[in-house]
Backbone and ligand atoms as CSV (ligand in chain L), in Angstrom:
chain,resi,resn,atom,element,x,y,z
A,1,UNK,N,N,-15.034,19.828,-36.941
A,1,UNK,CA,C,-14.500,18.914,-38.066
A,1,UNK,C,C,-15.394,17.693,-38.163
A,2,UNK,N,N,-15.490,17.114,-39.351
A,2,UNK,CA,C,-16.482,16.000,-39.678
A,2,UNK,C,C,-15.608,14.988,-39.888
A,3,UNK,N,N,-15.652,13.758,-39.329
A,3,UNK,CA,C,-15.040,12.637,-39.618
A,3,UNK,C,C,-16.086,11.376,-39.884
A,4,UNK,N,N,-15.784,10.697,-40.979
A,4,UNK,CA,C,-16.670,9.397,-41.197
A,4,UNK,C,C,-15.786,8.196,-40.748
A,5,UNK,N,N,-16.502,7.330,-39.927
A,5,UNK,CA,C,-15.935,6.175,-39.481
A,5,UNK,C,C,-16.751,4.937,-39.858
A,6,UNK,N,N,-16.127,4.012,-40.506
A,6,UNK,CA,C,-16.889,2.901,-41.093
A,6,UNK,C,C,-16.014,1.590,-41.121
A,7,UNK,N,N,-16.633,0.509,-41.279
A,7,UNK,CA,C,-15.869,-0.678,-41.557
A,7,UNK,C,C,-16.530,-1.283,-42.955
A,8,UNK,N,N,-15.776,-1.831,-43.919
A,8,UNK,CA,C,-16.306,-2.324,-45.044
A,8,UNK,C,C,-15.474,-3.617,-45.324
A,9,UNK,N,N,-16.146,-4.574,-46.127
A,9,UNK,CA,C,-15.442,-5.698,-46.489
A,9,UNK,C,C,-14.759,-5.317,-47.822
A,10,UNK,N,N,-14.067,-6.499,-48.412
A,10,UNK,CA,C,-13.277,-6.236,-49.561
A,10,UNK,C,C,-14.194,-5.682,-50.772
A,11,UNK,N,N,-15.425,-5.945,-50.834
A,11,UNK,CA,C,-16.163,-5.418,-51.856
A,11,UNK,C,C,-17.025,-3.989,-51.467
A,12,UNK,N,N,-16.669,-3.614,-50.292
A,12,UNK,CA,C,-17.474,-2.299,-49.892
A,12,UNK,C,C,-18.561,-2.495,-49.089
A,13,UNK,N,N,-18.982,-3.762,-48.749
A,13,UNK,CA,C,-20.148,-4.101,-48.092
A,13,UNK,C,C,-20.008,-3.462,-46.606
A,14,UNK,N,N,-21.083,-2.819,-46.234
A,14,UNK,CA,C,-21.241,-2.307,-44.714
A,14,UNK,C,C,-22.418,-2.934,-44.022
A,15,UNK,N,N,-23.433,-3.351,-44.594
A,15,UNK,CA,C,-24.514,-3.747,-43.758
A,15,UNK,C,C,-25.422,-4.968,-44.384
A,16,UNK,N,N,-25.944,-5.512,-43.498
A,16,UNK,CA,C,-26.849,-6.751,-43.878
A,16,UNK,C,C,-27.993,-6.818,-42.961
A,17,UNK,N,N,-29.228,-6.681,-43.503
A,17,UNK,CA,C,-30.471,-6.718,-42.755
A,17,UNK,C,C,-30.350,-5.823,-41.391
A,18,UNK,N,N,-29.789,-4.664,-41.571
A,18,UNK,CA,C,-30.035,-3.878,-40.329
A,18,UNK,C,C,-28.942,-3.906,-39.363
A,19,UNK,N,N,-27.983,-4.697,-39.734
A,19,UNK,CA,C,-26.844,-5.045,-38.804
A,19,UNK,C,C,-25.515,-4.970,-39.427
A,20,UNK,N,N,-24.293,-5.120,-38.733
A,20,UNK,CA,C,-23.191,-5.359,-39.400
A,20,UNK,C,C,-23.018,-6.827,-39.905
A,21,UNK,N,N,-22.488,-7.088,-41.075
A,21,UNK,CA,C,-22.373,-8.437,-41.588
A,21,UNK,C,C,-21.414,-9.196,-40.768
A,22,UNK,N,N,-20.599,-8.630,-39.806
A,22,UNK,CA,C,-19.441,-9.552,-39.278
A,22,UNK,C,C,-19.443,-9.256,-37.658
A,23,UNK,N,N,-18.766,-10.076,-37.050
A,23,UNK,CA,C,-18.271,-9.714,-35.773
A,23,UNK,C,C,-16.867,-9.670,-35.596
A,24,UNK,N,N,-16.522,-8.327,-35.258
A,24,UNK,CA,C,-15.021,-8.147,-35.248
A,24,UNK,C,C,-14.648,-7.214,-34.110
A,25,UNK,N,N,-14.503,-7.825,-32.882
A,25,UNK,CA,C,-14.332,-7.048,-31.660
A,25,UNK,C,C,-13.209,-6.021,-31.699
A,26,UNK,N,N,-12.078,-6.295,-32.531
A,26,UNK,CA,C,-11.055,-5.230,-32.498
A,26,UNK,C,C,-11.687,-3.929,-33.306
A,27,UNK,N,N,-12.560,-4.164,-34.294
A,27,UNK,CA,C,-13.103,-2.916,-34.849
A,27,UNK,C,C,-13.990,-2.122,-33.831
A,28,UNK,N,N,-14.871,-2.978,-33.150
A,28,UNK,CA,C,-15.587,-2.227,-32.123
A,28,UNK,C,C,-14.907,-1.497,-31.206
A,29,UNK,N,N,-13.900,-2.243,-30.724
A,29,UNK,CA,C,-12.942,-1.393,-29.624
A,29,UNK,C,C,-12.344,-0.122,-30.365
A,30,UNK,N,N,-11.828,-0.299,-31.670
A,30,UNK,CA,C,-11.366,1.137,-32.308
A,30,UNK,C,C,-12.479,1.935,-32.293
A,31,UNK,N,N,-13.781,1.599,-32.843
A,31,UNK,CA,C,-14.783,2.457,-32.905
A,31,UNK,C,C,-15.313,3.168,-31.739
A,32,UNK,N,N,-15.102,2.391,-30.612
A,32,UNK,CA,C,-15.364,2.966,-29.131
A,32,UNK,C,C,-14.286,4.000,-28.824
A,33,UNK,N,N,-12.982,3.472,-28.850
A,33,UNK,CA,C,-11.915,4.414,-28.532
A,33,UNK,C,C,-12.138,5.738,-29.307
A,34,UNK,N,N,-12.243,5.629,-30.549
A,34,UNK,CA,C,-12.202,7.023,-31.213
A,34,UNK,C,C,-13.445,7.866,-31.062
A,35,UNK,N,N,-14.609,7.197,-30.787
A,35,UNK,CA,C,-15.880,8.045,-30.762
A,35,UNK,C,C,-16.237,8.472,-29.428
A,36,UNK,N,N,-15.841,7.804,-28.367
A,36,UNK,CA,C,-16.213,8.145,-27.161
A,36,UNK,C,C,-15.830,9.689,-26.804
A,37,UNK,N,N,-16.723,10.103,-26.086
A,37,UNK,CA,C,-16.675,11.645,-25.561
A,37,UNK,C,C,-17.003,12.431,-26.761
A,38,UNK,N,N,-17.230,12.000,-28.027
A,38,UNK,CA,C,-17.641,13.083,-29.093
A,38,UNK,C,C,-19.066,12.841,-29.349
A,39,UNK,N,N,-19.524,13.759,-30.399
A,39,UNK,CA,C,-20.866,13.533,-31.071
A,39,UNK,C,C,-20.886,12.548,-32.162
A,40,UNK,N,N,-21.874,11.733,-32.076
A,40,UNK,CA,C,-21.948,10.721,-33.206
A,40,UNK,C,C,-23.321,10.963,-33.959
A,41,UNK,N,N,-23.371,10.876,-35.231
A,41,UNK,CA,C,-24.479,11.389,-35.938
A,41,UNK,C,C,-24.498,9.997,-37.010
A,42,UNK,N,N,-25.918,9.586,-36.916
A,42,UNK,CA,C,-26.306,8.522,-37.761
A,42,UNK,C,C,-27.666,8.656,-38.337
A,43,UNK,N,N,-27.809,7.866,-39.359
A,43,UNK,CA,C,-29.103,7.637,-40.008
A,43,UNK,C,C,-30.140,6.893,-39.031
A,44,UNK,N,N,-31.378,6.922,-39.277
A,44,UNK,CA,C,-32.301,6.381,-38.377
A,44,UNK,C,C,-32.341,4.969,-38.472
A,45,UNK,N,N,-32.003,4.276,-39.603
A,45,UNK,CA,C,-31.936,2.820,-39.544
A,45,UNK,C,C,-30.766,2.217,-38.903
A,46,UNK,N,N,-29.606,2.976,-38.898
A,46,UNK,CA,C,-28.441,2.548,-38.195
A,46,UNK,C,C,-28.717,2.805,-36.564
A,47,UNK,N,N,-29.418,3.704,-36.214
A,47,UNK,CA,C,-29.833,3.903,-34.919
A,47,UNK,C,C,-30.805,2.742,-34.382
A,48,UNK,N,N,-31.728,2.379,-35.280
A,48,UNK,CA,C,-32.647,1.280,-34.888
A,48,UNK,C,C,-31.950,-0.064,-34.804
A,49,UNK,N,N,-30.852,-0.022,-35.511
A,49,UNK,CA,C,-29.949,-1.437,-35.348
A,49,UNK,C,C,-29.213,-1.471,-33.967
A,50,UNK,N,N,-28.997,-0.399,-33.624
A,50,UNK,CA,C,-28.270,-0.277,-32.096
A,50,UNK,C,C,-29.124,-0.498,-30.940
A,51,UNK,N,N,-30.571,-0.173,-31.154
A,51,UNK,CA,C,-31.640,-0.270,-30.240
A,51,UNK,C,C,-31.485,0.600,-28.992
A,52,UNK,N,N,-30.172,1.139,-28.642
A,52,UNK,CA,C,-30.070,2.025,-27.485
A,52,UNK,C,C,-28.875,3.169,-28.007
A,53,UNK,N,N,-28.934,4.204,-27.287
A,53,UNK,CA,C,-27.856,5.304,-27.609
A,53,UNK,C,C,-26.430,4.577,-27.185
A,54,UNK,N,N,-25.519,5.029,-27.802
A,54,UNK,CA,C,-24.147,4.730,-27.630
A,54,UNK,C,C,-23.758,5.406,-26.319
A,55,UNK,N,N,-23.229,4.760,-25.446
A,55,UNK,CA,C,-23.003,5.335,-24.018
A,55,UNK,C,C,-21.627,6.423,-24.242
A,56,UNK,N,N,-21.684,7.284,-23.452
A,56,UNK,CA,C,-20.552,8.355,-23.262
A,56,UNK,C,C,-20.284,9.110,-24.609
A,57,UNK,N,N,-21.255,9.196,-25.460
A,57,UNK,CA,C,-21.213,9.939,-26.688
A,57,UNK,C,C,-22.555,10.780,-26.793
A,58,UNK,N,N,-22.665,12.040,-27.561
A,58,UNK,CA,C,-23.884,12.592,-27.827
A,58,UNK,C,C,-24.418,11.911,-29.045
A,59,UNK,N,N,-25.573,11.455,-28.989
A,59,UNK,CA,C,-26.034,10.724,-30.041
A,59,UNK,C,C,-26.960,11.580,-30.858
A,60,UNK,N,N,-26.904,11.619,-32.140
A,60,UNK,CA,C,-27.859,12.461,-32.908
A,60,UNK,C,C,-28.204,11.453,-34.247
A,61,UNK,N,N,-29.666,11.525,-34.264
A,61,UNK,CA,C,-30.165,10.640,-35.381
A,61,UNK,C,C,-30.909,11.515,-36.183
A,62,UNK,N,N,-30.538,11.209,-37.814
A,62,UNK,CA,C,-31.070,11.756,-38.680
A,62,UNK,C,C,-32.356,11.251,-39.201
A,63,UNK,N,N,-33.425,11.886,-39.264
A,63,UNK,CA,C,-34.735,11.280,-39.754
A,63,UNK,C,C,-35.645,12.386,-40.208
A,64,UNK,N,N,-36.375,12.293,-41.259
A,64,UNK,CA,C,-37.417,13.126,-41.466
A,64,UNK,C,C,-38.730,13.101,-40.696
A,65,UNK,N,N,-38.830,11.824,-40.013
A,65,UNK,CA,C,-40.060,11.691,-39.287
A,65,UNK,C,C,-40.038,12.178,-38.005
A,66,UNK,N,N,-41.276,12.104,-37.290
A,66,UNK,CA,C,-41.468,12.496,-36.008
A,66,UNK,C,C,-41.097,11.278,-34.951
A,67,UNK,N,N,-39.894,11.267,-34.523
A,67,UNK,CA,C,-39.211,10.047,-33.738
A,67,UNK,C,C,-39.527,10.183,-32.296
A,68,UNK,N,N,-39.774,9.209,-31.589
A,68,UNK,CA,C,-39.833,9.156,-30.123
A,68,UNK,C,C,-38.357,8.658,-29.813
A,69,UNK,N,N,-37.462,9.233,-29.311
A,69,UNK,CA,C,-36.213,8.855,-29.119
A,69,UNK,C,C,-35.776,8.763,-27.717
A,70,UNK,N,N,-34.977,7.772,-27.105
A,70,UNK,CA,C,-34.632,7.754,-25.750
A,70,UNK,C,C,-33.991,8.999,-25.173
A,71,UNK,N,N,-34.194,9.159,-23.886
A,71,UNK,CA,C,-33.739,10.538,-23.291
A,71,UNK,C,C,-32.104,10.688,-23.617
A,72,UNK,N,N,-31.914,11.887,-23.869
A,72,UNK,CA,C,-30.598,12.135,-24.324
A,72,UNK,C,C,-30.267,12.078,-25.849
A,73,UNK,N,N,-30.990,11.326,-26.414
A,73,UNK,CA,C,-30.711,11.319,-28.033
A,73,UNK,C,C,-31.363,12.339,-28.645
A,74,UNK,N,N,-30.836,13.143,-29.638
A,74,UNK,CA,C,-31.148,14.117,-30.197
A,74,UNK,C,C,-31.356,13.944,-31.912
A,75,UNK,N,N,-32.320,14.614,-32.328
A,75,UNK,CA,C,-32.765,14.496,-33.747
A,75,UNK,C,C,-32.308,15.521,-34.515
A,76,UNK,N,N,-31.723,15.147,-35.792
A,76,UNK,CA,C,-31.484,16.045,-36.846
A,76,UNK,C,C,-32.477,15.923,-37.884
A,77,UNK,N,N,-33.188,16.756,-38.318
A,77,UNK,CA,C,-34.068,16.579,-39.528
A,77,UNK,C,C,-33.563,16.999,-40.927
A,78,UNK,N,N,-32.459,17.432,-40.785
A,78,UNK,CA,C,-31.816,17.905,-42.210
A,78,UNK,C,C,-30.177,18.240,-41.911
A,79,UNK,N,N,-29.580,17.753,-43.049
A,79,UNK,CA,C,-28.098,18.021,-42.874
A,79,UNK,C,C,-27.657,19.345,-42.588
A,80,UNK,N,N,-28.391,20.265,-42.882
A,80,UNK,CA,C,-28.142,21.638,-42.518
A,80,UNK,C,C,-27.847,21.931,-41.055
A,81,UNK,N,N,-28.514,20.918,-40.137
A,81,UNK,CA,C,-28.497,20.949,-38.832
A,81,UNK,C,C,-27.164,20.352,-38.451
A,82,UNK,N,N,-26.420,19.663,-39.071
A,82,UNK,CA,C,-25.279,19.104,-39.000
A,82,UNK,C,C,-24.269,20.082,-39.281
A,83,UNK,N,N,-24.325,20.700,-40.586
A,83,UNK,CA,C,-23.573,21.849,-40.751
A,83,UNK,C,C,-23.346,22.843,-39.640
A,84,UNK,N,N,-24.610,23.298,-39.242
A,84,UNK,CA,C,-24.660,24.303,-38.237
A,84,UNK,C,C,-24.011,23.848,-36.812
A,85,UNK,N,N,-24.133,22.508,-36.466
A,85,UNK,CA,C,-23.522,21.804,-35.232
A,85,UNK,C,C,-21.919,21.989,-35.712
A,86,UNK,N,N,-21.551,21.764,-36.761
A,86,UNK,CA,C,-20.190,21.598,-37.080
A,86,UNK,C,C,-19.472,23.132,-36.845
A,87,UNK,N,N,-20.305,24.050,-37.399
A,87,UNK,CA,C,-20.037,25.437,-37.327
A,87,UNK,C,C,-19.805,25.879,-36.001
A,88,UNK,N,N,-20.726,25.659,-35.111
A,88,UNK,CA,C,-20.725,25.859,-33.762
A,88,UNK,C,C,-19.407,25.549,-32.786
A,89,UNK,N,N,-19.024,24.392,-33.381
A,89,UNK,CA,C,-17.751,23.904,-32.636
A,89,UNK,C,C,-16.748,23.248,-33.590
A,90,UNK,N,N,-16.017,24.292,-34.190
A,90,UNK,CA,C,-15.032,24.030,-35.256
A,90,UNK,C,C,-14.015,23.122,-34.809
A,91,UNK,N,N,-13.596,23.174,-33.703
A,91,UNK,CA,C,-12.289,22.294,-33.173
A,91,UNK,C,C,-12.602,20.976,-32.711
A,92,UNK,N,N,-13.990,20.766,-32.648
A,92,UNK,CA,C,-14.407,19.337,-32.122
A,92,UNK,C,C,-14.535,18.510,-33.298
A,93,UNK,N,N,-14.308,17.315,-33.069
A,93,UNK,CA,C,-14.616,16.141,-34.037
A,93,UNK,C,C,-16.019,15.602,-34.035
A,94,UNK,N,N,-16.742,15.771,-34.980
A,94,UNK,CA,C,-18.012,15.124,-35.059
A,94,UNK,C,C,-18.033,13.923,-35.999
A,95,UNK,N,N,-18.403,12.584,-35.405
A,95,UNK,CA,C,-18.093,11.440,-35.954
A,95,UNK,C,C,-19.482,11.196,-36.802
A,96,UNK,N,N,-19.371,10.915,-37.939
A,96,UNK,CA,C,-20.534,10.394,-38.898
A,96,UNK,C,C,-20.338,8.997,-38.873
A,97,UNK,N,N,-21.483,8.199,-38.407
A,97,UNK,CA,C,-21.141,6.624,-38.296
A,97,UNK,C,C,-21.952,5.803,-39.266
A,98,UNK,N,N,-22.799,6.621,-40.215
A,98,UNK,CA,C,-23.476,5.828,-41.260
A,98,UNK,C,C,-24.921,6.131,-41.110
A,99,UNK,N,N,-25.907,5.412,-41.922
A,99,UNK,CA,C,-25.348,4.369,-43.095
A,99,UNK,C,C,-24.888,5.020,-44.329
A,100,UNK,N,N,-25.330,4.240,-45.337
A,100,UNK,CA,C,-24.683,4.670,-46.747
A,100,UNK,C,C,-25.189,6.062,-47.329
A,101,UNK,N,N,-26.380,6.326,-47.201
A,101,UNK,CA,C,-26.915,7.390,-47.785
A,101,UNK,C,C,-26.318,8.605,-46.994
A,102,UNK,N,N,-26.058,8.433,-45.718
A,102,UNK,CA,C,-25.626,9.567,-44.896
A,102,UNK,C,C,-24.130,9.903,-45.146
A,103,UNK,N,N,-23.346,8.634,-45.379
A,103,UNK,CA,C,-21.904,8.677,-45.790
A,103,UNK,C,C,-21.906,9.358,-47.142
A,104,UNK,N,N,-22.581,9.030,-48.034
A,104,UNK,CA,C,-22.538,9.556,-49.327
A,104,UNK,C,C,-22.876,11.219,-49.320
A,105,UNK,N,N,-23.775,11.569,-48.551
A,105,UNK,CA,C,-24.107,13.035,-48.394
A,105,UNK,C,C,-23.037,13.891,-47.703
A,106,UNK,N,N,-22.563,13.342,-46.653
A,106,UNK,CA,C,-21.471,14.020,-45.931
A,106,UNK,C,C,-20.051,14.011,-46.512
A,107,UNK,N,N,-19.846,12.918,-47.132
A,107,UNK,CA,C,-18.360,12.666,-47.625
A,107,UNK,C,C,-17.680,14.110,-48.269
A,108,UNK,N,N,-18.372,14.701,-49.133
A,108,UNK,CA,C,-17.839,15.911,-49.687
A,108,UNK,C,C,-17.413,16.926,-48.614
A,109,UNK,N,N,-17.931,16.783,-47.689
A,109,UNK,CA,C,-17.847,17.877,-46.383
A,109,UNK,C,C,-16.995,17.321,-45.322
A,110,UNK,N,N,-16.523,16.074,-45.299
A,110,UNK,CA,C,-15.630,15.426,-44.324
A,110,UNK,C,C,-14.184,15.912,-44.525
A,111,UNK,N,N,-13.561,15.963,-43.150
A,111,UNK,CA,C,-12.287,16.312,-42.901
A,111,UNK,C,C,-11.368,15.076,-42.707
A,112,UNK,N,N,-11.829,14.148,-42.134
A,112,UNK,CA,C,-11.184,13.000,-41.987
A,112,UNK,C,C,-11.798,11.652,-42.209
A,113,UNK,N,N,-11.341,10.527,-42.539
A,113,UNK,CA,C,-11.811,9.330,-42.785
A,113,UNK,C,C,-11.124,8.186,-41.710
A,114,UNK,N,N,-11.895,7.414,-41.206
A,114,UNK,CA,C,-11.448,6.434,-40.376
A,114,UNK,C,C,-12.094,5.077,-40.903
A,115,UNK,N,N,-11.304,4.328,-41.573
A,115,UNK,CA,C,-11.863,3.208,-42.246
A,115,UNK,C,C,-11.201,1.753,-41.789
A,116,UNK,N,N,-12.079,0.958,-41.600
A,116,UNK,CA,C,-11.486,-0.341,-41.387
A,116,UNK,C,C,-11.880,-1.270,-42.581
A,117,UNK,N,N,-10.832,-1.904,-43.159
A,117,UNK,CA,C,-11.157,-2.668,-44.316
A,117,UNK,C,C,-10.828,-4.222,-43.925
A,118,UNK,N,N,-11.841,-5.110,-44.055
A,118,UNK,CA,C,-11.922,-6.369,-43.692
A,118,UNK,C,C,-11.652,-7.227,-45.065
A,119,UNK,N,N,-10.572,-7.947,-45.166
A,119,UNK,CA,C,-10.106,-8.543,-46.270
A,119,UNK,C,C,-10.877,-9.708,-46.524
A,120,UNK,N,N,-12.032,-9.758,-46.727
A,120,UNK,CA,C,-12.964,-11.092,-46.712
A,120,UNK,C,C,-14.302,-10.548,-47.701
A,121,UNK,N,N,-14.907,-11.466,-48.341
A,121,UNK,CA,C,-16.039,-11.200,-48.926
A,121,UNK,C,C,-17.217,-11.917,-48.233
A,122,UNK,N,N,-18.200,-10.980,-47.499
A,122,UNK,CA,C,-19.277,-11.607,-46.905
A,122,UNK,C,C,-20.562,-11.691,-47.846
A,123,UNK,N,N,-21.330,-12.829,-47.473
A,123,UNK,CA,C,-22.532,-12.986,-48.357
A,123,UNK,C,C,-23.507,-12.323,-47.671
A,124,UNK,N,N,-24.661,-12.165,-48.473
A,124,UNK,CA,C,-26.007,-11.722,-48.014
A,124,UNK,C,C,-26.203,-10.196,-47.392
A,125,UNK,N,N,-25.193,-9.452,-48.095
A,125,UNK,CA,C,-25.366,-7.945,-47.567
A,125,UNK,C,C,-26.330,-7.291,-48.462
A,126,UNK,N,N,-26.615,-6.080,-47.898
A,126,UNK,CA,C,-27.646,-5.227,-48.706
A,126,UNK,C,C,-27.267,-3.673,-48.642
A,127,UNK,N,N,-26.036,-3.379,-48.003
A,127,UNK,CA,C,-25.785,-2.034,-47.913
A,127,UNK,C,C,-24.356,-1.859,-48.175
A,128,UNK,N,N,-23.929,-0.876,-49.109
A,128,UNK,CA,C,-22.567,-0.817,-49.481
A,128,UNK,C,C,-22.044,0.726,-49.267
A,129,UNK,N,N,-20.829,0.810,-48.859
A,129,UNK,CA,C,-20.088,2.142,-48.783
A,129,UNK,C,C,-20.253,2.878,-50.171
A,130,UNK,N,N,-20.475,4.144,-50.377
A,130,UNK,CA,C,-20.402,4.799,-51.478
A,130,UNK,C,C,-18.899,4.945,-51.781
A,131,UNK,N,N,-18.603,5.094,-53.213
A,131,UNK,CA,C,-17.205,5.268,-53.721
A,131,UNK,C,C,-16.708,6.496,-53.204
A,132,UNK,N,N,-15.403,6.220,-52.590
A,132,UNK,CA,C,-14.509,7.055,-52.147
A,132,UNK,C,C,-13.445,7.531,-53.001
A,133,UNK,N,N,-13.145,8.752,-53.467
A,133,UNK,CA,C,-12.239,9.047,-54.432
A,133,UNK,C,C,-10.781,9.313,-53.467
A,134,UNK,N,N,-9.927,8.268,-53.375
A,134,UNK,CA,C,-8.898,8.483,-52.439
A,134,UNK,C,C,-7.788,9.329,-53.134
A,135,UNK,N,N,-7.966,9.743,-54.216
A,135,UNK,CA,C,-6.855,10.856,-54.652
A,135,UNK,C,C,-7.022,12.004,-53.791
A,136,UNK,N,N,-8.348,12.355,-53.239
A,136,UNK,CA,C,-8.595,13.414,-52.437
A,136,UNK,C,C,-8.070,13.281,-50.933
A,137,UNK,N,N,-7.554,12.182,-50.786
A,137,UNK,CA,C,-7.261,11.783,-49.075
A,137,UNK,C,C,-5.883,11.242,-49.075
A,138,UNK,N,N,-5.292,11.886,-48.029
A,138,UNK,CA,C,-3.916,11.418,-47.541
A,138,UNK,C,C,-3.982,10.484,-46.439
A,139,UNK,N,N,-3.417,9.238,-46.677
A,139,UNK,CA,C,-3.215,8.335,-45.680
A,139,UNK,C,C,-2.468,8.853,-44.613
A,140,UNK,N,N,-2.869,8.935,-43.462
A,140,UNK,CA,C,-2.033,9.370,-42.201
A,140,UNK,C,C,-1.600,8.286,-41.257
A,141,UNK,N,N,-2.188,7.024,-41.313
A,141,UNK,CA,C,-2.031,6.003,-40.396
A,141,UNK,C,C,-2.431,4.881,-41.040
A,142,UNK,N,N,-1.650,3.608,-40.873
A,142,UNK,CA,C,-2.233,2.446,-41.415
A,142,UNK,C,C,-1.637,1.291,-40.394
A,143,UNK,N,N,-2.621,0.631,-39.965
A,143,UNK,CA,C,-2.290,-0.507,-38.979
A,143,UNK,C,C,-2.937,-1.856,-39.504
A,144,UNK,N,N,-2.214,-2.880,-39.531
A,144,UNK,CA,C,-2.560,-4.204,-39.914
A,144,UNK,C,C,-3.080,-4.742,-38.724
A,145,UNK,N,N,-4.452,-5.501,-38.722
A,145,UNK,CA,C,-5.082,-5.933,-37.498
A,145,UNK,C,C,-4.460,-7.360,-37.249
A,146,UNK,N,N,-4.641,-7.902,-36.084
A,146,UNK,CA,C,-4.236,-9.062,-35.696
A,146,UNK,C,C,-5.269,-9.948,-35.767
A,147,UNK,N,N,-5.209,-11.172,-36.587
A,147,UNK,CA,C,-6.147,-12.189,-36.662
A,147,UNK,C,C,-5.953,-13.072,-35.460
A,148,UNK,N,N,-7.053,-13.379,-34.646
A,148,UNK,CA,C,-6.904,-14.204,-33.521
A,148,UNK,C,C,-8.239,-14.906,-33.466
A,149,UNK,N,N,-8.480,-15.755,-32.443
A,149,UNK,CA,C,-9.757,-16.440,-32.386
A,149,UNK,C,C,-10.979,-15.719,-32.289
A,150,UNK,N,N,-10.867,-14.343,-31.953
A,150,UNK,CA,C,-12.045,-13.568,-31.888
A,150,UNK,C,C,-12.302,-12.774,-32.996
A,151,UNK,N,N,-11.068,-12.330,-33.795
A,151,UNK,CA,C,-11.154,-11.558,-34.972
A,151,UNK,C,C,-10.567,-12.543,-35.950
A,152,UNK,N,N,-11.438,-13.105,-36.740
A,152,UNK,CA,C,-11.166,-14.148,-37.522
A,152,UNK,C,C,-10.893,-14.014,-39.131
A,153,UNK,N,N,-11.068,-12.509,-39.391
A,153,UNK,CA,C,-10.590,-12.247,-40.790
A,153,UNK,C,C,-9.433,-11.153,-40.718
A,154,UNK,N,N,-8.726,-11.189,-41.877
A,154,UNK,CA,C,-7.500,-10.129,-41.884
A,154,UNK,C,C,-8.421,-8.842,-41.943
A,155,UNK,N,N,-7.787,-7.795,-41.353
A,155,UNK,CA,C,-8.227,-6.407,-41.431
A,155,UNK,C,C,-7.336,-5.383,-41.238
A,156,UNK,N,N,-7.605,-4.399,-41.625
A,156,UNK,CA,C,-6.536,-3.096,-41.351
A,156,UNK,C,C,-7.389,-1.860,-40.935
A,157,UNK,N,N,-6.691,-0.987,-40.194
A,157,UNK,CA,C,-7.248,0.328,-40.015
A,157,UNK,C,C,-6.562,1.348,-40.570
A,158,UNK,N,N,-7.203,2.174,-41.307
A,158,UNK,CA,C,-6.564,3.379,-42.051
A,158,UNK,C,C,-7.243,4.690,-41.889
A,159,UNK,N,N,-6.377,5.689,-41.533
A,159,UNK,CA,C,-6.915,7.095,-41.209
A,159,UNK,C,C,-6.559,7.761,-42.257
A,160,UNK,N,N,-7.220,8.780,-42.880
A,160,UNK,CA,C,-7.181,9.615,-43.921
A,160,UNK,C,C,-7.447,11.073,-43.556
A,161,UNK,N,N,-6.556,12.085,-43.917
A,161,UNK,CA,C,-6.959,13.503,-43.815
A,161,UNK,C,C,-7.386,13.860,-45.389
A,162,UNK,N,N,-7.970,14.925,-45.496
A,162,UNK,CA,C,-8.362,15.530,-46.891
A,162,UNK,C,C,-7.080,16.230,-47.302
A,163,UNK,N,N,-6.680,15.949,-48.556
A,163,UNK,CA,C,-5.592,16.627,-49.220
A,163,UNK,C,C,-5.790,18.072,-49.361
L,1,LIG,N1,N,-20.028,-1.317,-41.445
L,1,LIG,C1,C,-20.367,0.016,-40.914
L,1,LIG,O1,O,-19.368,0.677,-40.586
L,1,LIG,C2,C,-21.674,0.700,-40.905
L,1,LIG,C3,C,-21.969,1.780,-40.333
L,1,LIG,C4,C,-23.360,2.198,-40.291
L,1,LIG,C5,C,-24.270,1.459,-40.673
L,1,LIG,N2,N,-24.100,0.239,-41.169
L,1,LIG,C6,C,-25.152,-0.721,-41.524
L,1,LIG,O2,O,-25.858,-0.111,-42.590
L,1,LIG,C7,C,-27.228,-0.287,-42.507
L,1,LIG,C8,C,-28.087,0.778,-42.300
L,1,LIG,O3,O,-27.587,1.845,-43.230
L,1,LIG,P1,P,-28.752,2.530,-44.251
L,1,LIG,O4,O,-27.830,3.092,-45.322
L,1,LIG,O5,O,-29.760,1.479,-44.672
L,1,LIG,O6,O,-29.595,3.600,-43.455
L,1,LIG,P2,P,-29.308,4.600,-42.506
L,1,LIG,O7,O,-28.387,5.731,-43.361
L,1,LIG,O8,O,-28.666,4.242,-41.071
L,1,LIG,O9,O,-30.646,5.205,-42.293
L,1,LIG,C9,C,-31.268,5.926,-43.442
L,1,LIG,C10,C,-32.316,6.948,-42.778
L,1,LIG,O10,O,-31.667,7.993,-42.200
L,1,LIG,C11,C,-32.477,9.164,-42.359
L,1,LIG,N3,N,-31.862,10.059,-43.239
L,1,LIG,C12,C,-30.808,9.758,-44.204
L,1,LIG,N4,N,-30.366,10.764,-44.646
L,1,LIG,C13,C,-31.168,11.887,-44.104
L,1,LIG,C14,C,-31.160,13.422,-44.208
L,1,LIG,N5,N,-30.180,14.107,-45.149
L,1,LIG,N6,N,-32.104,14.045,-43.539
L,1,LIG,C15,C,-32.909,13.455,-42.744
L,1,LIG,N7,N,-32.820,12.138,-42.645
L,1,LIG,C16,C,-32.109,11.389,-43.093
L,1,LIG,C17,C,-33.904,8.697,-43.020
L,1,LIG,O11,O,-34.522,8.370,-41.934
L,1,LIG,P3,P,-36.163,8.273,-42.130
L,1,LIG,O12,O,-36.714,7.240,-42.967
L,1,LIG,O13,O,-36.658,7.997,-40.729
L,1,LIG,O14,O,-36.513,9.658,-42.638
L,1,LIG,C18,C,-33.368,7.458,-43.850
L,1,LIG,O15,O,-34.325,6.459,-44.203
L,1,LIG,C19,C,-27.380,-1.369,-41.326
L,1,LIG,O16,O,-27.021,-2.565,-41.916
L,1,LIG,C20,C,-26.011,-0.926,-40.442
L,1,LIG,O17,O,-25.814,-2.023,-39.795
L,1,LIG,C21,C,-22.905,-0.189,-41.262
């Protein structure tokens, strides 16, 4: 099963200059909790932004190039390799973690969505989430986040399954 997981601002912004446009520890915690012990698949630029593999997860990096990757990180050269991986382990959740082009390409084949919505408009962004047709998705869980000193913007977590 394939799940997309991302965080977006109120305008669908997801990235700025190779990084997240915000610091929101509650979202990082959710991301870690959901993806730990699973496969995570990401575009090469998202991996470049992390600078190191995400621990306790099998890291897969999509790229057409000949990459030199850290030990344990695996490359996918084509999405067909992701479909094959998914077919090999149909009962396991594979998390696709961005960025924008990867989300757009995988969305039609995704089974679940894990969205963090940040109710704030950030400046200076350069990467946006592609349009999601929520008519195709059933909200299975909604949680409003707690604003506090470390999480300074209102936010919510929404999980969806395909209708
Ligand atoms: N808010 C969030 O939840 C979230 C999540 C993820 C990322 N982000 C942000 O988004 C930005 C990066 O996203 P991005 O959209 O610019 O780049 P990206 O999707 O991370 O990486 C794009 C690269 O991935 C490779 N790629 C993509 N599709 C491929 C395919 N079908 N087959 C083979 N290779 C493929 C290509 O690499 P090559 O050029 O090497 O061939 C492409 O240039 C950063 O700012 C990051 O922080 C935000």
